[in-house]
C-alpha positions as a Markdown table, in Angstrom:
| # | Residue | x | y | z |
|---|---|---|---|---|
| 1 | Arg | 0.0 | 0.0 | 0.0 |
| 2 | Ser | 2.7 | 2.5 | 0.9 |
| 3 | Ala | 4.7 | 1.6 | -2.2 |
| 4 | Leu | 1.7 | 2.5 | -4.5 |
| 5 | Leu | 0.9 | 5.7 | -2.6 |
| 6 | His | 4.6 | 6.6 | -2.8 |
| 7 | Val | 4.7 | 6.3 | -6.6 |
| 8 | Leu | 1.5 | 8.3 | -6.8 |
| 9 | Arg | 2.7 | 10.9 | -4.3 |
| 10 | Thr | -0.6 | 10.6 | -2.6 |
| 11 | Asp | -1.1 | 11.3 | 1.2 |
| 12 | Asp | -4.3 | 10.9 | 3.3 |
| 13 | Ala | -5.5 | 8.0 | 1.2 |
| 14 | Asp | -6.1 | 4.3 | 1.7 |
| 15 | Val | -5.6 | 1.4 | -0.6 |
| 16 | Ile | -8.0 | -1.6 | -1.0 |
| 17 | Leu | -6.3 | -4.7 | -2.4 |
| 18 | Glu | -8.0 | -6.8 | -5.0 |
| 19 | Thr | -7.3 | -9.8 | -7.3 |
| 20 | Asn | -7.1 | -7.9 | -10.6 |
| 21 | Gly | -8.3 | -4.7 | -12.3 |
| 22 | Thr | -11.7 | -6.1 | -13.3 |
| 23 | Ser | -12.4 | -7.2 | -9.8 |
| 24 | Ala | -11.3 | -3.8 | -8.5 |
| 25 | Ile | -13.8 | -2.1 | -10.9 |
| 26 | Ser | -16.6 | -4.4 | -9.8 |
| 27 | Leu | -15.9 | -3.7 | -6.1 |
| 28 | Val | -16.0 | 0.1 | -6.7 |
| 29 | Arg | -19.1 | -0.3 | -8.8 |
| 30 | Asn | -20.9 | -2.1 | -6.0 |
| 31 | Met | -20.0 | 0.7 | -3.6 |
| 32 | Ile | -22.1 | 3.1 | -5.7 |
| 33 | Asp | -25.9 | 3.3 | -5.6 |
| 34 | Ile | -27.3 | 3.9 | -9.1 |
| 35 | Asp | -31.0 | 4.6 | -9.4 |
| 36 | Asp | -33.2 | 3.7 | -12.3 |
| 37 | Gly | -32.7 | 6.0 | -15.2 |
| 38 | Glu | -29.1 | 6.9 | -14.1 |
| 39 | Glu | -26.3 | 6.0 | -16.4 |
| 40 | Ile | -22.6 | 5.0 | -16.4 |
| 41 | Leu | -20.2 | 6.8 | -18.8 |
| 42 | Thr | -17.0 | 5.2 | -20.1 |
| 43 | Thr | -15.1 | 4.8 | -23.4 |
| 44 | Asn | -15.3 | 2.1 | -26.0 |
| 45 | Glu | -11.7 | 1.0 | -25.4 |
| 46 | Glu | -12.2 | -0.9 | -22.2 |
| 47 | Gly | -11.6 | -4.7 | -21.9 |
| 48 | Asn | -14.1 | -7.4 | -22.7 |
| 49 | Val | -15.1 | -7.9 | -19.1 |
| 50 | Val | -15.1 | -4.3 | -18.0 |
| 51 | Leu | -18.7 | -3.5 | -19.0 |
| 52 | Pro | -20.1 | -6.5 | -17.1 |
| 53 | Ala | -18.1 | -5.3 | -14.1 |
| 54 | Leu | -19.6 | -1.8 | -14.4 |
| 55 | Phe | -23.0 | -3.4 | -14.4 |
| 56 | Gly | -22.0 | -5.0 | -11.1 |
| 57 | Arg | -21.9 | -8.6 | -12.3 |
| 58 | Asp | -19.7 | -11.3 | -10.8 |
| 59 | Pro | -16.2 | -11.1 | -12.4 |
| 60 | Trp | -15.0 | -14.4 | -11.0 |
| 61 | Asn | -17.3 | -16.4 | -13.3 |
| 62 | Tyr | -16.2 | -15.1 | -16.6 |
| 63 | Pro | -14.1 | -17.3 | -19.0 |
| 64 | Ser | -10.8 | -15.6 | -19.5 |
| 65 | Met | -9.4 | -15.3 | -23.0 |
| 66 | Phe | -6.7 | -17.7 | -21.9 |
| 67 | Glu | -9.1 | -20.4 | -20.9 |
| 68 | Glu | -11.4 | -19.8 | -23.9 |
| 69 | Asn | -8.6 | -20.0 | -26.5 |
| 70 | Val | -6.3 | -22.6 | -25.0 |
| 71 | Gly | -8.8 | -24.8 | -23.2 |
| 72 | Leu | -6.5 | -26.0 | -20.4 |
| 73 | Phe | -9.2 | -26.1 | -17.8 |
| 74 | Thr | -11.5 | -28.7 | -19.4 |
| 75 | Asn | -13.3 | -29.5 | -16.1 |
| 76 | His | -14.2 | -25.8 | -15.5 |
| 77 | Lys | -17.2 | -24.6 | -17.3 |
| 78 | Pro | -17.5 | -20.8 | -16.6 |
| 79 | Asn | -20.6 | -18.9 | -17.6 |
| 80 | Pro | -20.4 | -16.9 | -20.9 |
| 81 | Ile | -19.7 | -13.2 | -20.4 |
| 82 | Asp | -23.0 | -11.4 | -19.9 |
| 83 | His | -22.8 | -8.0 | -21.5 |
| 84 | Ser | -26.5 | -7.1 | -20.8 |
| 85 | Ala | -27.2 | -4.2 | -18.4 |
| 86 | Arg | -28.4 | -4.9 | -14.9 |
| 87 | Glu | -32.0 | -3.8 | -14.6 |
| 88 | Gly | -32.2 | -0.1 | -14.4 |
| 89 | Thr | -28.6 | 0.5 | -15.4 |
| 90 | Ser | -27.4 | 1.7 | -18.8 |
| 91 | Val | -24.0 | 2.6 | -20.2 |
| 92 | Cys | -23.1 | 5.3 | -22.6 |
| 93 | Thr | -19.7 | 5.2 | -24.3 |
| 94 | Val | -17.4 | 7.8 | -25.8 |
| 95 | Lys | -15.8 | 6.5 | -29.0 |
| 96 | Met | -12.1 | 7.1 | -29.5 |
| 97 | Leu | -12.2 | 7.1 | -33.3 |
| 98 | Gly | -14.2 | 9.5 | -35.5 |
| 99 | Glu | -14.8 | 9.5 | -39.2 |
| 100 | Asn | -12.5 | 7.4 | -41.4 |
| 101 | Asp | -11.3 | 5.7 | -38.2 |
| 102 | Asp | -9.3 | 8.9 | -37.4 |
| 103 | Arg | -8.5 | 9.4 | -33.8 |
| 104 | Lys | -10.5 | 12.1 | -32.1 |
| 105 | Thr | -8.5 | 14.9 | -30.4 |
| 106 | Asn | -8.6 | 15.3 | -26.6 |
| 107 | Thr | -10.4 | 18.6 | -27.2 |
| 108 | Gln | -13.2 | 16.7 | -29.0 |
| 109 | Ile | -13.4 | 14.0 | -26.4 |
| 110 | Leu | -13.5 | 16.5 | -23.5 |
| 111 | Lys | -16.3 | 18.3 | -25.2 |
| 112 | Glu | -18.3 | 15.1 | -25.9 |
| 113 | Ile | -17.9 | 14.0 | -22.2 |
| 114 | Glu | -19.0 | 17.5 | -20.9 |
| 115 | Glu | -22.1 | 17.4 | -23.1 |
| 116 | Ser | -23.0 | 13.9 | -22.0 |
| 117 | Leu | -22.7 | 14.9 | -18.4 |
| 118 | Gln | -24.8 | 18.0 | -18.9 |
| 119 | Tyr | -27.6 | 16.4 | -20.8 |
| 120 | Arg | -27.7 | 12.8 | -19.5 |
| 121 | Gln | -28.3 | 11.5 | -16.0 |
| 122 | Val | -24.8 | 10.2 | -15.5 |
| 123 | Arg | -24.1 | 8.9 | -12.0 |
| 124 | Leu | -20.7 | 7.1 | -12.5 |
| 125 | Val | -17.9 | 8.0 | -14.9 |
| 126 | Met | -14.9 | 5.7 | -15.6 |
| 127 | Ile | -12.2 | 6.8 | -17.9 |
| 128 | Pro | -8.8 | 5.1 | -18.6 |
| 129 | Gln | -5.8 | 7.3 | -18.1 |
| 130 | Val | -4.2 | 5.5 | -21.0 |
| 131 | Thr | -6.3 | 3.6 | -23.4 |
| 132 | Lys | -5.5 | 0.1 | -24.8 |
| 133 | Thr | -4.3 | 1.7 | -28.0 |
| 134 | Gly | -1.9 | 3.9 | -26.2 |
| 135 | Arg | -3.5 | 7.4 | -26.2 |
| 136 | Val | -3.3 | 9.5 | -23.1 |
| 137 | Leu | -6.7 | 10.9 | -22.1 |
| 138 | Pro | -7.3 | 14.3 | -20.3 |
| 139 | Val | -8.3 | 12.7 | -17.0 |
| 140 | Arg | -7.4 | 15.7 | -14.9 |
| 141 | Glu | -9.5 | 18.0 | -17.1 |
| 142 | Ile | -12.4 | 15.6 | -17.1 |
| 143 | Gly | -12.2 | 15.7 | -13.3 |
| 144 | Glu | -12.5 | 19.5 | -13.3 |
| 145 | Val | -15.6 | 19.2 | -15.6 |
| 146 | Ile | -17.2 | 16.8 | -13.2 |
| 147 | Lys | -16.4 | 18.9 | -10.1 |
| 148 | Asn | -17.9 | 22.0 | -11.7 |
| 149 | Ile | -21.1 | 20.1 | -12.8 |
| 150 | Asn | -21.4 | 18.6 | -9.3 |
| 151 | Lys | -21.0 | 22.0 | -7.7 |
| 152 | Arg | -23.2 | 24.0 | -10.1 |
| 153 | Ala | -26.0 | 21.5 | -10.5 |
| 154 | Gly | -25.9 | 19.8 | -7.1 |
| 155 | Arg | -25.1 | 16.4 | -8.7 |
| 156 | Gln | -23.1 | 13.6 | -7.1 |
| 157 | Ile | -21.2 | 12.1 | -10.1 |
| 158 | Ile | -18.6 | 9.6 | -9.0 |
| 159 | Tyr | -15.4 | 9.6 | -11.0 |
| 160 | Ile | -13.1 | 6.5 | -11.4 |
| 161 | Val | -9.8 | 6.7 | -13.2 |
| 162 | Asp | -8.5 | 3.4 | -14.6 |
| 163 | Gly | -4.8 | 3.7 | -14.3 |
| 164 | Val | -4.1 | 0.1 | -15.3 |
| 165 | Gln | -2.5 | 0.9 | -18.7 |
| 166 | Ala | -0.8 | 4.1 | -17.4 |
| 167 | Leu | 1.3 | 2.9 | -14.5 |
| 168 | Gly | 4.6 | 2.0 | -16.2 |
| 169 | Arg | 4.0 | 3.9 | -19.5 |
| 170 | Thr | 3.7 | 7.6 | -18.6 |
| 171 | Asp | 6.0 | 10.2 | -17.1 |
| 172 | Ala | 6.1 | 10.6 | -13.3 |
| 173 | Glu | 4.1 | 13.8 | -13.2 |
| 174 | Ser | 1.1 | 12.3 | -14.9 |
| 175 | Leu | 0.8 | 9.8 | -12.1 |
| 176 | Tyr | 1.0 | 12.3 | -9.2 |
| 177 | Lys | -1.9 | 13.0 | -6.8 |
| 178 | Pro | -4.8 | 11.4 | -8.7 |
| 179 | Leu | -7.2 | 12.1 | -5.9 |
| 180 | Glu | -7.0 | 15.8 | -6.6 |
| 181 | Tyr | -9.3 | 15.1 | -9.6 |
| 182 | Cys | -11.0 | 11.7 | -9.1 |
| 183 | Asp | -12.7 | 9.7 | -6.4 |
| 184 | Phe | -11.1 | 6.3 | -7.1 |
| 185 | Tyr | -7.8 | 5.4 | -8.9 |
| 186 | Ile | -7.2 | 1.8 | -9.9 |
| 187 | Ala | -3.8 | 0.3 | -10.6 |
| 188 | Thr | -2.5 | -3.3 | -11.1 |
| 189 | Ser | 0.8 | -5.2 | -11.0 |
| 190 | Ser | 0.4 | -6.5 | -14.5 |
| 191 | Lys | 0.2 | -4.7 | -17.9 |
| 192 | Ala | 3.0 | -2.2 | -18.2 |
| 193 | Leu | 4.6 | -3.1 | -14.8 |
| 194 | Gly | 5.1 | -6.7 | -15.9 |
| 195 | Gly | 4.2 | -8.4 | -12.7 |
| 196 | Ile | 4.1 | -12.2 | -13.1 |
| 197 | Leu | 1.4 | -12.5 | -10.4 |
| 198 | Ile | -1.5 | -10.2 | -10.6 |
| 199 | Ala | -3.0 | -7.9 | -7.9 |
| 200 | Ala | -4.8 | -4.6 | -8.0 |
| 201 | Gly | -5.0 | -1.6 | -5.7 |
| 202 | Ile | -7.9 | 0.8 | -5.4 |
| 203 | Val | -6.8 | 4.2 | -4.1 |
| 204 | Ala | -9.4 | 6.5 | -2.4 |
| 205 | Lys | -9.7 | 8.9 | 0.5 |
| 206 | Pro | -10.8 | 7.1 | 3.7 |
| 207 | Glu | -14.0 | 9.2 | 4.0 |
| 208 | Thr | -15.0 | 8.2 | 0.4 |
| 209 | Leu | -14.6 | 4.5 | 1.3 |
| 210 | Arg | -16.4 | 4.8 | 4.6 |
| 211 | Asp | -19.3 | 6.8 | 3.0 |
| 212 | Asn | -19.8 | 4.1 | 0.4 |
| 213 | Leu | -19.2 | 1.0 | 2.5 |
| 214 | Pro | -22.9 | 0.3 | 3.4 |
| 215 | Ser | -23.8 | -0.2 | -0.3 |
| 216 | Leu | -20.9 | -2.6 | -0.7 |
| 217 | Leu | -21.8 | -4.6 | 2.4 |
| 218 | Asn | -25.4 | -4.9 | 1.1 |
| 219 | Ser | -24.4 | -6.1 | -2.3 |
| 220 | Ala | -23.8 | -9.6 | -3.6 |
| 221 | Tyr | -20.1 | -8.6 | -4.0 |
| 222 | Ala | -19.7 | -8.5 | -0.2 |
| 223 | His | -19.3 | -12.3 | -0.1 |
| 224 | His | -16.1 | -11.9 | -2.2 |
| 225 | Leu | -14.5 | -9.7 | 0.4 |
| 226 | Arg | -11.5 | -11.1 | 2.3 |
| 227 | His | -9.5 | -10.4 | 5.4 |
| 228 | Tyr | -6.7 | -7.8 | 5.1 |
| 229 | Gln | -8.2 | -6.5 | 1.9 |
| 230 | Phe | -8.9 | -3.2 | 3.6 |
| 231 | Pro | -6.4 | -1.4 | 5.9 |
| 232 | Glu | -6.3 | -2.7 | 9.4 |
| 233 | Glu | -7.5 | 0.5 | 11.0 |
| 234 | Gly | -10.6 | 2.5 | 10.2 |
| 235 | Tyr | -12.8 | -0.2 | 8.8 |
| 236 | Pro | -14.3 | -2.3 | 11.6 |
| 237 | Asp | -17.5 | -2.9 | 9.6 |
| 238 | Ile | -15.5 | -5.0 | 7.1 |
| 239 | Glu | -14.1 | -7.3 | 9.8 |
| 240 | Asn | -17.4 | -7.5 | 11.6 |
| 241 | Phe | -19.1 | -8.6 | 8.4 |
| 242 | Leu | -16.5 | -11.2 | 7.6 |
| 243 | Ser | -16.7 | -12.6 | 11.2 |
| 244 | Gln | -20.5 | -12.7 | 11.3 |
| 245 | Asn | -20.7 | -14.4 | 7.9 |
| 246 | Asn | -18.0 | -16.9 | 8.8 |
| 247 | Glu | -15.8 | -15.8 | 5.9 |
| 248 | His | -12.3 | -17.0 | 6.4 |
| 249 | Gln | -10.6 | -16.2 | 3.1 |
| 250 | Ala | -7.7 | -13.7 | 3.1 |
| 251 | Ile | -5.8 | -11.9 | 0.4 |
| 252 | Ser | -3.0 | -13.9 | -1.3 |
| 253 | Leu | 0.4 | -12.8 | -0.1 |
| 254 | Pro | 2.4 | -13.9 | -3.2 |
| 255 | Glu | 0.3 | -11.7 | -5.5 |
| 256 | Ile | 0.6 | -8.8 | -3.1 |
| 257 | Gly | 4.4 | -9.4 | -2.8 |
| 258 | Ser | 4.7 | -9.3 | -6.6 |
| 259 | Phe | 2.8 | -6.0 | -6.7 |
| 260 | Ser | 5.1 | -4.5 | -4.1 |
| 261 | Tyr | 8.2 | -5.8 | -6.0 |
| 262 | Val | 7.2 | -4.4 | -9.4 |
| 263 | Leu | 6.3 | -1.0 | -7.9 |
| 264 | Glu | 9.8 | -0.8 | -6.3 |
| 265 | Asp | 11.4 | -1.9 | -9.5 |
| 266 | Phe | 9.4 | 0.6 | -11.5 |
| 267 | Tyr | 10.3 | 3.4 | -9.1 |
| 268 | Asn | 14.0 | 2.7 | -9.3 |
| 269 | Arg | 14.3 | 1.7 | -12.9 |
| 270 | Gly | 16.9 | 3.4 | -15.1 |
| 271 | Glu | 19.4 | 6.2 | -14.3 |
| 272 | Gly | 18.8 | 9.5 | -12.7 |
| 273 | Lys | 18.7 | 11.1 | -9.3 |
| 274 | Ser | 14.9 | 11.4 | -9.0 |
| 275 | Phe | 11.9 | 9.3 | -10.0 |
| 276 | Gly | 10.9 | 12.0 | -12.5 |
| 277 | Glu | 14.3 | 12.1 | -14.1 |
| 278 | Arg | 14.5 | 8.4 | -14.4 |
| 279 | Arg | 11.0 | 8.2 | -16.0 |
| 280 | Asn | 11.9 | 10.8 | -18.6 |
| 281 | Leu | 15.1 | 9.0 | -19.5 |
| 282 | Gln | 13.2 | 5.7 | -19.8 |
| 283 | Leu | 10.6 | 7.2 | -22.0 |
| 284 | Arg | 13.3 | 8.6 | -24.3 |
| 285 | Arg | 14.8 | 5.2 | -24.6 |
| 286 | Ile | 11.5 | 3.6 | -25.5 |
| 287 | Gln | 10.7 | 6.4 | -28.0 |
| 288 | Lys | 13.9 | 5.6 | -29.9 |
| 289 | Ile | 12.9 | 1.9 | -30.1 |
| 290 | Arg | 9.5 | 2.9 | -31.2 |
| 291 | Glu | 10.8 | 5.0 | -34.0 |
| 292 | Lys | 12.8 | 2.0 | -35.3 |
| 293 | Val | 9.8 | -0.3 | -35.2 |
| 294 | Val | 7.4 | 2.3 | -36.7 |
| 295 | Glu | 9.9 | 2.9 | -39.6 |
| 296 | Arg | 10.1 | -0.8 | -40.4 |
| 297 | Leu | 6.4 | -1.4 | -39.9 |
| 298 | Ser | 5.5 | 1.5 | -42.1 |
| 299 | Ser | 7.3 | -0.2 | -45.0 |
| 300 | Ile | 4.7 | -3.0 | -45.1 |
| 301 | Lys | 2.0 | -2.4 | -47.7 |
| 302 | Gly | -1.5 | -1.8 | -46.2 |
| 303 | Ile | -0.3 | -0.9 | -42.7 |
| 304 | Arg | -1.7 | 2.3 | -41.1 |
| 305 | Ile | 0.0 | 3.4 | -37.9 |
| 306 | Tyr | -1.8 | 5.7 | -35.4 |
| 307 | Glu | 0.7 | 8.3 | -34.3 |
| 308 | Gly | 0.0 | 11.2 | -31.9 |
| 309 | Asn | 0.4 | 14.9 | -31.6 |
| 310 | Cys | -0.1 | 17.6 | -29.0 |
| 311 | Asp | -3.9 | 17.1 | -28.9 |
| 312 | Ile | -3.7 | 13.4 | -29.3 |
| 313 | Pro | -0.9 | 12.5 | -26.8 |
| 314 | Ile | 0.3 | 8.9 | -26.8 |
| 315 | Val | 2.6 | 6.7 | -24.8 |
| 316 | Pro | 5.7 | 5.5 | -26.7 |
| 317 | Ser | 5.4 | 1.9 | -25.5 |
| 318 | Ile | 2.2 | 1.1 | -27.4 |
| 319 | Ile | 2.1 | 1.0 | -31.3 |
| 320 | Ala | -1.5 | 0.9 | -32.6 |
| 321 | Phe | -2.1 | 0.1 | -36.2 |
| 322 | Thr | -4.6 | -1.3 | -38.7 |
| 323 | His | -4.3 | -3.1 | -42.1 |
| 324 | Asn | -6.4 | -1.9 | -45.0 |
| 325 | Asp | -7.5 | -5.4 | -46.1 |
| 326 | Ile | -6.9 | -7.8 | -43.2 |
| 327 | Ser | -8.7 | -7.8 | -39.9 |
| 328 | Ala | -6.9 | -7.5 | -36.6 |
| 329 | Lys | -8.2 | -10.9 | -35.5 |
| 330 | Glu | -6.9 | -12.6 | -38.7 |
| 331 | Ile | -3.4 | -11.0 | -38.5 |
| 332 | Lys | -3.1 | -12.0 | -34.8 |
| 333 | Lys | -4.0 | -15.6 | -35.7 |
| 334 | Met | -1.5 | -15.7 | -38.5 |
| 335 | Leu | 1.3 | -14.2 | -36.4 |
| 336 | Gln | 0.8 | -17.1 | -34.0 |
| 337 | Asp | 1.1 | -19.7 | -36.8 |
| 338 | Pro | 4.4 | -21.6 | -36.1 |
| 339 | Gln | 4.6 | -22.6 | -39.8 |
| 340 | Leu | 5.4 | -19.0 | -40.7 |
| 341 | Gly | 8.4 | -18.9 | -38.4 |
| 342 | Pro | 8.8 | -17.8 | -34.7 |
| 343 | Val | 5.6 | -16.9 | -32.9 |
| 344 | Val | 5.1 | -13.2 | -32.5 |
| 345 | Ala | 2.8 | -12.1 | -29.7 |
| 346 | Leu | 0.4 | -9.2 | -30.3 |
| 347 | Ser | -1.5 | -7.7 | -27.4 |
| 348 | Ala | -5.3 | -8.1 | -27.5 |
| 349 | Asn | -6.7 | -6.2 | -30.5 |
| 350 | Val | -9.2 | -3.4 | -29.9 |
| 351 | Gly | -11.9 | -3.7 | -32.7 |
| 352 | Arg | -10.0 | -3.2 | -36.0 |
| 353 | Val | -6.9 | -1.9 | -34.2 |
| 354 | Met | -3.9 | -4.1 | -33.4 |
| 355 | Arg | -1.3 | -3.1 | -30.9 |
| 356 | Leu | 2.4 | -3.9 | -30.3 |
| 357 | Glu | 4.0 | -3.3 | -26.9 |
| 358 | Ile | 7.5 | -2.2 | -26.2 |
| 359 | Pro | 8.2 | -3.4 | -22.6 |
| 360 | Glu | 10.5 | -1.5 | -20.3 |
| 361 | Tyr | 10.8 | -4.4 | -17.8 |
| 362 | Arg | 12.4 | -6.9 | -20.1 |
| 363 | Ser | 14.4 | -7.0 | -23.4 |
| 364 | Val | 12.7 | -6.1 | -26.6 |
| 365 | Pro | 11.9 | -9.0 | -29.0 |
| 366 | Asn | 13.9 | -9.0 | -32.2 |
| 367 | Ile | 12.5 | -6.3 | -34.6 |
| 368 | Asp | 13.7 | -8.2 | -37.7 |
| 369 | Thr | 11.7 | -11.3 | -36.6 |
| 370 | Leu | 8.6 | -9.2 | -36.0 |
| 371 | Ile | 8.8 | -7.5 | -39.5 |
| 372 | Glu | 9.6 | -10.7 | -41.3 |
| 373 | Lys | 6.6 | -12.5 | -39.7 |
| 374 | Met | 4.3 | -9.5 | -40.3 |
| 375 | Arg | 5.2 | -9.6 | -44.0 |
| 376 | Ser | 4.5 | -13.3 | -44.2 |
| 377 | Ala | 1.2 | -12.8 | -42.4 |
| 378 | Thr | 0.0 | -10.0 | -44.7 |
| 379 | Gly | 1.4 | -11.5 | -47.9 |
| 380 | Asp | 3.7 | -8.5 | -48.5 |
| 381 | Gln | 6.8 | -10.3 | -49.7 |
| 382 | Leu | 9.8 | -8.3 | -50.9 |
């Protein structure tokens, strides 16, 4: 907990520990009362199980992509993912792409979100700080819009920032003091931090957590709560609930240890006297690698790469692209065909958009192998 708060430079906050990012979203969602007719606002670049989590559905019974594709757990028959809204709950999404699949600017996105909040009965907003395709959204400015609407119109809009893709990809300053502009900030040990074991942290002010505890304890999610998940002091209702309901499960120490380790590694990674200086040098290093990959990738016929600018900021470690004629799903399948040479792993595609990641925490895969395999997969032979 202290390691996460140290990276975020956040004081007077508590951290709830969870199994993964989706479970963390589901826990926060079950803390928030949403009346009939009220809506949830998010983007269309969230993961496959995020929408069901926002509806408050049980995240432990979804088939993971790993189980579904590889089929290792033959005796386990999880329920299919239920994307339908819980009765009385609806979700409106802000699309990241506009006409001709061009990326919208942050100015456009901010305007769309402000208009949605003004003219719709939105109760809960969840925005990723960095999307799956690598663009950096104006989460701080969105927070200011929400604060102004809450104050001016007497609303109580709750704001969650999903920092899962941000922690490990952005500069230090972008991570600092998230509770100045949002109610809940969610981070995980996986994704850009590269943790082998997965855990998540929900950062919020103690009064925010205590005010919303009754809703959580009255929800179906309460039976997934575990000992030591909340800080030891300040939350007697949690321990009383667990004792009264004979709940004996506790959080898993190996996953929490992994989270602590990757946070420390992330904080100390690279050269420089301060965290901010080390982050800037790391990002410059990743940017140089990105430029080499983009140059080679651009030479493949049919490839369109999504680059950024001052109003469409991006992180250097994610390269998002499409192919004019071949779907993202088809290319991903072909890249994993061993008959075409060494297997090249793509991150999960987002609609038509594919993405490559440049990890900071381990060596970069061979660029020549990637380009050769990509040419074979797309039929662009030189």
